[in-house]
BAKE-638903 format. One record per residue (C-alpha): z, y, x; residue in three letters. Coordinates in steps of 0.2 Angstrom, whole numbers, padded with zeros to 4 digits, always signed. Example, Ala and Ser with C-alpha at 12.3 -4.5 7.8 and 13.67 -1.06 7.14 Angstrom:
2
+0039-0022+0062ALA;+0036-0005+0068SER;
//
This chain:
330
+0000+0000+0000MET;-0004+0017+0007ILE;+0007+0032+0002VAL;-0001+0045-0009THR;+0013+0057-0012ASP;+0009+0073-0003THR;+0026+0082-0005THR;+0037+0086+0010ASN;+0027+0077+0023ARG;+0020+0090+0034LEU;+0018+0083+0052GLY;+0008+0074+0065VAL;+0009+0056+0070TYR;+0001+0049+0085GLY;-0003+0031+0082TRP;-0004+0025+0100SER;+0001+0011+0112PRO;+0011+0024+0121GLY;+0007+0021+0139GLY;-0005+0027+0152GLY;-0014+0043+0156GLY;-0024+0043+0140VAL;-0009+0043+0129HIS;-0001+0056+0140GLN;-0015+0069+0139HIS;-0023+0066+0122ARG;-0008+0062+0112ILE;+0009+0065+0120ALA;+0005+0082+0128GLU;-0001+0091+0112PRO;+0013+0083+0102LEU;+0026+0089+0114ARG;+0020+0107+0113VAL;+0019+0105+0094LEU;+0038+0100+0093ARG;+0042+0116+0103THR;+0034+0126+0090LEU;+0044+0118+0076GLY;+0031+0105+0070VAL;+0036+0087+0066SER;+0026+0077+0079ALA;+0030+0059+0085GLN;+0020+0044+0091SER;+0022+0026+0091GLY;+0013+0009+0090VAL;+0016+0005+0072GLN;+0008+0013+0056LEU;+0017+0009+0040ASP;+0022+0017+0023ASP;+0038+0024+0030VAL;+0029+0033+0044ILE;+0015+0039+0032LEU;+0028+0046+0020SER;+0034+0058+0033GLN;+0017+0065+0040VAL;+0001+0072+0033ASP;-0010+0070+0049THR;-0013+0053+0059VAL;-0020+0055+0076LEU;-0028+0040+0085VAL;-0037+0037+0101HIS;-0053+0027+0103THR;-0048+0015+0090LEU;-0059+0000+0091HIS;-0049-0016+0088ASP;-0052-0027+0072GLU;-0035-0027+0065ARG;-0031-0008+0067ASN;-0048-0003+0062SER;-0045-0012+0045TYR;-0029-0002+0043ALA;-0039+0014+0047TRP;-0052+0010+0034GLU;-0038+0007+0021LEU;-0031+0024+0026LEU;-0048+0032+0023ALA;-0050+0024+0006LYS;-0033+0031+0001SER;-0038+0049+0005ASP;-0020+0053+0007SER;-0019+0060+0025HIS;-0029+0070+0037ARG;-0037+0057+0050MET;-0041+0063+0068VAL;-0049+0052+0081ILE;-0050+0056+0099ASP;-0063+0049+0111VAL;-0062+0054+0129ASP;-0075+0043+0138ASP;-0093+0037+0138TRP;-0087+0020+0131TRP;-0105+0015+0126TRP;-0110+0013+0144ARG;-0094+0010+0155PRO;-0096+0007+0174ASP;-0080-0004+0177TRP;-0082-0022+0172LYS;-0065-0024+0162PRO;-0071-0009+0152PHE;-0088-0018+0149ARG;-0079-0033+0143ARG;-0068-0023+0131ALA;-0082-0013+0123TYR;-0093-0026+0116THR;-0106-0022+0103PRO;-0094-0027+0089ASP;-0080-0016+0097ALA;-0092-0001+0098LEU;-0098-0004+0080ALA;-0080-0003+0075ARG;-0077+0013+0086LEU;-0092+0022+0078TYR;-0087+0017+0061ARG;-0069+0024+0064ASN;-0077+0040+0070VAL;-0087+0041+0054GLU;-0071+0038+0044LEU;-0061+0052+0052ALA;-0060+0070+0045HIS;-0059+0077+0063VAL;-0066+0070+0080VAL;-0059+0078+0096THR;-0066+0074+0114THR;-0065+0081+0131THR;-0083+0087+0136THR;-0098+0094+0128ALA;-0109+0079+0132VAL;-0097+0067+0123LEU;-0096+0079+0108ALA;-0115+0079+0107GLU;-0116+0060+0107TYR;-0101+0058+0094LEU;-0110+0071+0082SER;-0122+0057+0078ARG;-0108+0049+0068TYR;-0097+0064+0063ASN;-0102+0082+0061SER;-0085+0088+0064ASN;-0082+0086+0082VAL;-0072+0098+0093HIS;-0071+0099+0112VAL;-0052+0100+0118VAL;-0050+0099+0137PRO;-0037+0089+0145ASN;-0022+0100+0150THR;-0005+0098+0160VAL;+0012+0105+0156PRO;+0016+0123+0161GLN;+0031+0118+0172TRP;+0019+0111+0185LEU;+0013+0129+0189LEU;+0031+0132+0196GLN;+0035+0115+0203HIS;+0038+0116+0222PRO;+0028+0103+0231SER;+0039+0090+0240PRO;+0041+0093+0259HIS;+0026+0087+0270ARG;+0031+0086+0289PRO;+0012+0084+0292ARG;-0003+0091+0283PRO;-0010+0078+0270VAL;-0027+0074+0263VAL;-0024+0064+0248GLY;-0031+0055+0232TYR;-0024+0049+0216GLN;-0033+0038+0204GLY;-0032+0022+0193SER;-0040+0005+0197ALA;-0056+0009+0188HIS;-0060+0023+0200HIS;-0059+0012+0216MET;-0078+0009+0214THR;-0081+0027+0216ASP;-0076+0026+0234TRP;-0091+0022+0244THR;-0091+0015+0261VAL;-0097+0032+0267ASP;-0083+0041+0258ASP;-0070+0030+0267GLN;-0079+0032+0284ASN;-0079+0051+0282GLN;-0060+0052+0278VAL;-0057+0040+0293GLY;-0068+0051+0304ARG;-0058+0066+0299PHE;-0042+0058+0303LEU;-0048+0052+0320ALA;-0053+0070+0324ARG;-0037+0078+0317HIS;-0022+0068+0323PRO;-0010+0080+0315ASP;-0016+0076+0298TRP;-0012+0060+0288MET;-0019+0053+0272ALA;-0009+0048+0256ARG;-0016+0038+0241PHE;-0007+0037+0225TYR;-0009+0021+0215GLY;-0016+0004+0222ASN;-0030+0011+0233PHE;-0031+0014+0252THR;-0044+0015+0266ILE;-0046+0006+0282ASP;-0037+0017+0294ALA;-0022+0015+0306PRO;-0007+0011+0296HIS;+0003+0026+0303ASP;-0010+0038+0297ARG;-0011+0032+0279VAL;+0003+0031+0266GLU;+0001+0022+0249VAL;+0013+0029+0235VAL;+0015+0017+0220PRO;+0013+0023+0202TRP;+0029+0030+0195GLN;+0036+0024+0179SER;+0031+0040+0169ASN;+0020+0055+0171HIS;+0034+0068+0175ASP;+0040+0057+0190LEU;+0022+0055+0196TYR;+0019+0074+0195TRP;+0035+0077+0204ARG;+0031+0066+0219THR;+0013+0071+0221VAL;+0012+0080+0238SER;-0004+0085+0247MET;-0013+0099+0254ASP;-0031+0094+0250ILE;-0035+0082+0235GLY;-0050+0071+0235LEU;-0059+0063+0220GLY;-0076+0054+0225PRO;-0086+0051+0209LEU;-0102+0041+0208ARG;-0116+0050+0199ASN;-0117+0039+0183THR;-0118+0043+0165PRO;-0100+0037+0162PHE;-0094+0048+0176ASN;-0105+0063+0172ARG;-0096+0063+0155ALA;-0079+0063+0162LYS;-0066+0077+0160SER;-0060+0090+0172SER;-0043+0082+0173LEU;-0042+0079+0192ARG;-0047+0096+0196ALA;-0034+0103+0183VAL;-0020+0093+0190GLU;-0024+0097+0208TYR;-0025+0116+0203ALA;-0009+0116+0194ALA;+0000+0108+0208LEU;-0007+0120+0221GLY;-0018+0107+0229ILE;-0035+0112+0236VAL;-0048+0101+0227ALA;-0062+0094+0237VAL;-0073+0086+0223LEU;-0091+0081+0220PRO;-0103+0094+0213ASP;-0105+0085+0196LEU;-0103+0091+0178PRO;-0084+0086+0177PRO;-0079+0099+0190TYR;-0092+0113+0189ARG;-0084+0128+0182GLY;-0066+0120+0185TRP;-0067+0122+0204VAL;-0073+0138+0211ASP;-0082+0133+0227ASP;-0074+0142+0242GLY;-0061+0151+0231VAL;-0050+0137+0223THR;-0057+0122+0232GLY;-0074+0115+0237ARG;-0088+0106+0228LEU;-0097+0093+0239VAL;-0116+0093+0236ARG;-0126+0077+0239PRO;-0129+0074+0258GLY;-0114+0086+0263GLN;-0103+0077+0276PRO;-0086+0076+0268LEU;-0078+0075+0285SER;-0086+0092+0290ARG;-0079+0100+0274ILE;-0062+0094+0278LEU;-0063+0099+0296ALA;-0067+0117+0290GLY;-0052+0118+0278LEU;-0041+0111+0292ALA;-0046+0124+0304ALA;-0041+0138+0293GLU;-0023+0135+0287PRO;-0021+0152+0280GLN;-0037+0151+0270GLN;-0031+0134+0264LEU;-0015+0142+0257ALA;-0025+0156+0249THR;-0036+0144+0240MET;-0021+0134+0234ALA;-0013+0150+0227ALA;-0029+0154+0219ASN;-0031+0137+0211ALA;-0013+0138+0204ARG;-0016+0155+0196GLN;-0032+0149+0188ARG;-0023+0133+0181ALA;-0012+0144+0170ALA;-0026+0144+0157GLN;-0027+0125+0157TRP;-0009+0121+0152THR;-0005+0113+0136THR;+0005+0128+0131GLU;-0010+0139+0133ALA;-0022+0128+0125CYS;-0012+0121+0110ILE;-0022+0132+0098GLY;-0038+0122+0102LYS;-0029+0106+0096TRP;-0022+0115+0080VAL;-0039+0123+0076ASP;-0048+0106+0078ALA;-0035+0097+0067TRP;-0035+0111+0054ASN;-0054+0111+0053SER;-0053+0098+0039ARG;
//
């Protein structure tokens, strides 16, 4: 049974597994800021009549499994709640093998159907919005953001300058052999620098020059432990990657880390080349760009300060209106 009583149930419920970066940025972050504004906003893994009796808006992310898609269809038939679905990646052509196994033709058909049923669709980039508009005319681009407190968070002490990288397992394939060799070459020529990798990825380099920091139990702890001068983010030029969000650039900027990222759509307009970071064009030696930054520590510090100042417009607190405008478009 779906609740149809509409009295006294203003609020948003994020129906989500409740883990990982996707939940953090596409559900937990906007709901966190909503609560500071006095709006009832919670998330959880269950959706039942008790929950539905307390809210008027249900938010889901990339819903495509059979059981929950059936519940989404029932909710649509009841016409009792505003239904919002968020899709943040090019799932119809993923690069990573586990993603390809998950997004079968049947799973994609359910995803498209769930997008059709929603009153509102949110996504991270214009290219994703254009594709999703095939299935729903009410699509809104809402970029990934970070908490405002990151702008004032002091970076943990670094006894040596650090070039680093943070990325989940599916980004390991973005690191080509040449990328790894370029970083290794930079380290060999700059013995005062070290490399730090967050997650489960590293490069072939002397063990005393490379540090691997495991993922933390939550995002707040992760952000508080990230400490580097230069942040990397290799990205292969594929349809999946060209549709990705600017999140890596936004995180680096908010933490005062100078981003050195590929000159691809996710980072154009988010990294101001030579001012807040560097965009690496095809054929440009990464080691040479890193060497140039290492040779000018004062310029590096200025770029870090510029990046942090720019990131003030990319906090969740600054952008919550984009979420609210999207949800209220129904």
